[in-house]
N, C-alpha and C positions, 0 to 999 in steps of 0.2 A: 504494500500500500504506500503510494507516494503522492496521492492526490488529497487536497484539502479544499473545502469550500470556505471562503472568507465572505461573510455577509457584507452588504454595503455599509451597515452600521459599524462593523469592525474595521473595515478599510478606512472609513471616515475618521474613526478614533486614531488609527495609526498615522493618518495624515495630520490630524490636529496636534498630535504629540511629536510630530516631526520624526516619526519612526519608519515611514513608508519607504524611504530611500536607504535605510540601514539594513544590515543583516540581522535577522531574528532567528533565535533557536527556540524550539518547543521542546522542553525537557520535563521528564518525570522528576519532580522535586521530592526525592526520597532520602536525601542525605548521602547518596552514594556517587553522584556524578560530579564532574569537574566544576559545574556551576550551581550545584545543589547545596543549599545551606539550611534546609529544614527537613523535618520528617525523620524517618527511620523505618524499621521493619513494619511498624503499624500503619504506615502510609504508602507502602510500595504500590505503585500503579494507580493511586487515587488522587494525587495532587500534582499539578503541572504548573510551570512558570514559563513566561516568555523572557528570553535573555536578549538584550540589544547589544550588538557588536558593531565595530567599524569595518570589519572584514570577516569573511567566512573563517570558521575554525575547522581545520582538517579532521578533528575528532568527531565532528558532526557532519558527515558527508552526504546524508540522505536529503535531497532537495524535495521539499513538499510543493509540488506544482499547484498553482492556483491561477484563476482567471484574472486576478488583480495584478499579477506580475510581481508580488512582493517576494523579496529574497528571504525565504523561510526554509529552515533546515532542522533536521533532527538526527538521531542516531538509531541504529538497529535496536540497541537496548531500549531506548525510550519508546520506540514504536511497538515493542513487545506487548505493551499494555493497551494498545489501541486497535480498534477494528475498522472495517470499511465504513465509509460514510462520515468521515471526520469533518467537523464543522467548528469554526471559531466565530462567535457572535458577540455583540455588545448589546446587552439588554438590561434595563433598570440600573444603569451605571456600573454594571459588572461585565467582565469578559467571561463568556461561558464556552466551555469545551464539551462537545458531545460526539458520539459516533453512533452507528446503528445499534449497538448493544448497551451503551452506557451514557449517562449524563453525569459528568464529573463535577467536582466541587466548583461552585460559582466563585467568581472573584479571583480569577487567575492573576497573579502578580506579574508586573513587568519590572525587570531589574536590569541595571547596567552591568554588563559582563565584567568590566574592569573593577567595578565596586565590589562585586561578589567575590572575585578572586582576591582582592585586598582583604576583605572581611574573612575569607576562608583562611588566609595566611595568618590571621590573628586568632583563629579558632572560634569565631563568632557564628551564631546561628540567627535566623530571623527572629524567633521568639525567645532566644536565649536558652532554649532547652531542646532536647530531642527525645523521642519516645523509646 
């Protein structure tokens, strides 16, 4: 699966946040990946985050093709938790991720990749704890 539907509301949000021209990563935020600072075993495959980068990261080589032409990538690991029919939407002031089998947690975070890596180097997590 390498296709994703980005709703007009989601694309408008990315443009408003000046992220439409940047590289975005869709990651499973479970505490185990390069850009993951939250979660742990209790959240594997249920929390996701968008990471904004200035250039593609070779550790996330899977291009998620979309009609909007956004530069959106993931990894084989992160995609293990997702099914066909992947959609990113922006509804009620929250980014929502769903596929044909799941509706994941609402309110996906957007984080700057360089800030996440700096925090990771200091041993920080988003909520200050892990499960």
